[in-house]
N, C-alpha and C positions, 0 to 999 in steps of 0.2 A: 504493500500500500504506500502510495507516494506521500511524502511529508507535506503538511499544510504550509502556506506561505509564512505564517507566524512561527512555525517550528524551524523553517529554513533560516529566517532572520535571526532567531535565537541561537542557532548553531553557528551562523556566520559571525554574529556580533553578540557574544554572550554578555548578559548583564550580571553583576555581582548578586549572588543570592544572600549573602550575609551583609546586613546593613552596616556592621562594624567596619567592614573593609572600606566602604565609601567614607565613613567618618574618619578613619585613620588616613585615608588618602587625602581628604580635605585638610586635615591637620598638618600633614606633611607639606602640602602645597602652600598653606598659609605660612608655615615656618620658613620654607625656601624663599617665598616672596618677601617676607619680613627681613631676612638676611640680605636679599638683593637690594632692598631699599636702604638698609643701614650701611651696607658696604658699597654703595653706588659710586663713590669717589674712586675706589680701587677697581671695581668690577666693570664700569662703563668703558674705560680704555681697552680692556681685554675683549669685550663684546664687539666694540667698533672695529678693533683690529681683525677679529674673526670674519666679520662681514666684508671688510676691505680685502682680506685674503681671498674670499670667494669671488670678489669682483675681478681681481687680477690673476686668479688661478688659470684661466685660459691662456693668458700670455706666458705664465710660468710653464705650462704644458708645452707650448710652442718652443720656448727656449730649451726645455729639457730634450725635446726631440732633435734640436740642433746641437745637442751635446755641450751646451754652455754649462760650466760649473755652477752648482746651486748657489754658492755664495755670490758669484758675479751676477747671476740671474736675479737674486733677491735684491742686490744693490741697484741693479738697473730698474727693476719694478718700483722700488722705493724712490729712486731719483726721478723717474717719470712722474709718479704721483705728486711728489713734492714740487717738481717743476711746474706742473699744471696749477697747483694751488698758489704758489708764489707768483706765477705769471698773472693769474686772475686778480690777485690782490693788488699787484703793482699796476695792472691795467685799469682797475676800477677805483683806485684810491683817489685819483684826481677828480673824476666826475662826482663821486660820492661826497667828497669834501665840499665841492662847489654847491651841491644841492643842500648840504647841511648848513652852509653859510647863507644860502638863499631862503631857507625855510622861515626864519624869524620875520623877515620883511614880507613874506608871502602869506603869513597867517591871517592878517586882517582881510585880505582879498578872499582867502579860502572861507573864512567865517561869513563874509558877506554873501558869497555865492551859494553856500549851503544853509542859509538862514532858514529856509522852508523845512529843512530836515532838523536843524539844531534846536529850533524852538520847541517842538514836541518832545525831543530827547531831554532838553533841560527841564521841562515840566515833569517828566517821568523821574528824572534824577532827584528833583526837589521832593517829589512824593516819596520816593524810597528813603531819602535822608530823614524826612519827617517821621516815617514809620519806624525807622531804625532808632531814632532818638527817643520815640515813645516807648519802644520795647526795652531799651537798655537804660532808660532813665536819665538820658542826657549825660553820658560819661564824659570824661575829660578828653579834650581834643589833643591829638599828638602834635608836637612842635614841628614846624616846617624845617626841612633840611636846608642847611646853608651850603655855600659853595664848596667848603672843605669836605663836608660829608659826601657830596656828589663825586668830588675828585677821588676820595678814598674808595668809594664804591666802584668807580670805573677802573682804578688801579687794581683793586682786588679781583674784579671780574676778568681783566686782561691777564693777570697772573694765573688765575685759575684755568683760563682757557689755554694759555701757553703751556702750562704744566700738563694738562690732559692731552694736548696735541702731541707733545714730545713723547709722552708715555705710550700713546697710541701708535706712533710711528715705530718706536722701539719694539713694542709687542708684535707689530706687523712684520718687522724684519725677522724676528726670531721664529715667528710662525711660518713664514716662507722658508726659512732655513731648516726648520724641523721637518717640513714636508708631511708625509703620512706616518711619522714615527708614533704619534699618540694613537692612531688607528691601529697600527700593528701591535702595540703593547696591549690595547684593549682587546683585540682579537685573541691574543695569546692567553689572557686570563679567563676567557669565557670557558665554561666547563664542557660544553658539548659542541659537536660539529654544527648542529642546527643553530645554536646561539651565535656561533662565529659567523655563519652565513647571514643571519639576521642583522648583526651589527654592521657587516660590510654592505648589505643591501640598504640599510638606513643611511649610512654615511655617504654612499654613492648617490642615493636619491636626493639627499640634502644638498650635496655639492652640485649636482647637475641642475636641480630645479631652482635653487636659490641663485646660483650663478647666472642661469638664463634669465631669471627675474630681474636681478640687479643690472645686468648688461642691457636687457631690453628697456627697462625703465630709464637707464642713463641715456641710451640712444634717443628714446622718445622725448626725454626732457631736453636734450640738446636740440632736437628739431623744434620743440615748443619754444625754446629760447631764441633760435634763429628766426622762426616765423614771427614771434612777438617783437623782436628787435627790428626786423624789416618793416613790420606794420607801424611801429612807433616812428621809424624814420619817415615812412610815407605820410604819416599824420603831421609831421613837423615837430615832433616832441624832441627836446634837447637830450643829448646823451643816449641815443637808442641802444648802444652796446650795454650800458648799465641796466636798462630795463629788460633786455634779453637775458642777461645773467640772473637778474632777480627772478624772472619767470622760470628759468631753469632750476634755480635752487628751491623756490617755493613748491614746485611740482613734486618734489621728493616727499612732501608731507601730504598724504591724501586728505581731502575734504577741508582741513584747516588751512592748508597752504593756498589752494585756489580762492577760498573766501578772503584770506588776508590779501591776496593779489588783487581781487576785485576792489577792495577798499583802497588799497594803495594806488592803483591806476586811476580810480575816480579822483582821488586827491591830487595826483599829478596832473591830470587833465584839467581840473579846476584851477590849478595854479598857473598853467602854461598856455592854455588854448582859449581862443575866442572865435565865434560867439559861444553861447552857453550850450547849444546843441552839440557843437564839436567837442566840448569839454567831456562829454559822456562817451565819445568814440573810443578812447584808449581802453576803458573798462569793457565796452561792448565787443571790441576786437579780441581782447584777452579772453572773454567768456566764450566767444566763438572758437578760438584756437583750442581752449581747454575742452570744450564739448566734443570737438572733432577727435582730439587725442584720447580723452578719457572715456568717451562713450562708444567710439567706433574702432579706432586703430589699435590701441593697447589691448582691449578685451579680445579682439580677434587674434592677436599674437599670443596671448597668454591663456586663452580659454581652455586649452587642452591640459595645462598643467595646474592652473590655479582656479578653483571654484570655491571661494570662501563666502560664508554667510555675511551679507553686508551689515546686518545689525551687529554681529560679533566683531566685524572689522571696526565699526564705529566705537564699540565698547572697548576694544583693544587700544584704539587711538587715545581715548580718554584715560584709560588706566595707565598706559606707559608714559603718556605725557605727565601724569601726576607722579609717577614713579621716578622718571629720569629726565623730565623736561623735554626740550626740543629734540635731543638725540633719541629719546624714547619714542617720540611720535614718529620719527623717521624710521625707526627699527620695528614699529608695531606690526606692520603687515608681514615682513619676513619672519619675525618671531612666531606669529600665529601660523604661518605656513609651515615652519619647521615643526611646530607642535602637532600640526595635523599629519605631517609625514610620519612622525613617530607613532602617533595614535593609529594610523592606518596599518602599521606593520607590527604592532604589539597587540596580540589577541585580546587581552583584558581591556584594552583601551579603544578597540575598534568602534564601539558604540559611540564613544565621545568624538572620535574622528568623523563618523557619519553625521553627528549633530553639528559639527563645525562646517561641514561642506555646504556650499550654496547651490542654487539652481544652475545647471549647465546651460550656457547660452548656445543658440544655434550659430555655427560658424559657417560662412560661405566657403564652399570649396569649388575650385574650377573643374 
């Protein structure tokens, strides 16, 4: 007698019969996440270096086939990455500083042009402040920050960023140098042949899928930056290269990045373009470019490998942004994808992997 659909689902994706197992697994997950939150200063450079390794791994494979020594290949990959970053910073420092100097003089013009938006927002802000003061009983107001405090904050932020950047590059170099050493050691300690094959399968799938994801997203973000920069140049916006790079960087953060880009391009258009209808064009063009990339091209390229539940993607963005800030928001989707890959290949977690999976989109095939 054939098994019923419910029986087949239960056999393929077994659910834990003992509730204590779910409870213990939840406690373990909470403990791990709490440790990741507390140790984020030390852990974040390691995680960033791991994903950068996946991004440059195809280049490392090419150099390996060319019989380039691993130390030299790692140095070349690191030098290329560092050269791109330093080149972009040097190229954009001048236009960014000019816009920063121009902003204080342009604020009155911006406030005047968005008055029809700012008035209801100010009313809502006053309402929220009134409700907050009524709830807390009119607590003491915090003292305004002086210039020295702001300078100390900027210096502290710059020092923190520089320290994290250096540690990330060092970790990336040693990860590239180590190659698959950690994978081989993990395979060696696995007790059975089946466990060894499972570890290799998970590692290869993570490296393949996440590398494809990171490379595809980087290529698409580059095209988005080029299209946005050309569009801003056509609209007569100053420093179109700067806005192309801004669009490129913001596109790494799903949902939050494009929303921030819409606000930014609206403000830039209001500051720079006349008449009023033309001031909305940078935002409108940015939205069109993002819709073409985010709703048509990228899903078509990644639909076969990544089908994640969009609600869980949004929840992951909120959670990792709270955990690790902007780097966490950038890494939220790859981390969720890695977790799904692991769940799909570990039998007790298959039901959870099925829950994370989203609806598969129809992809046009020639």
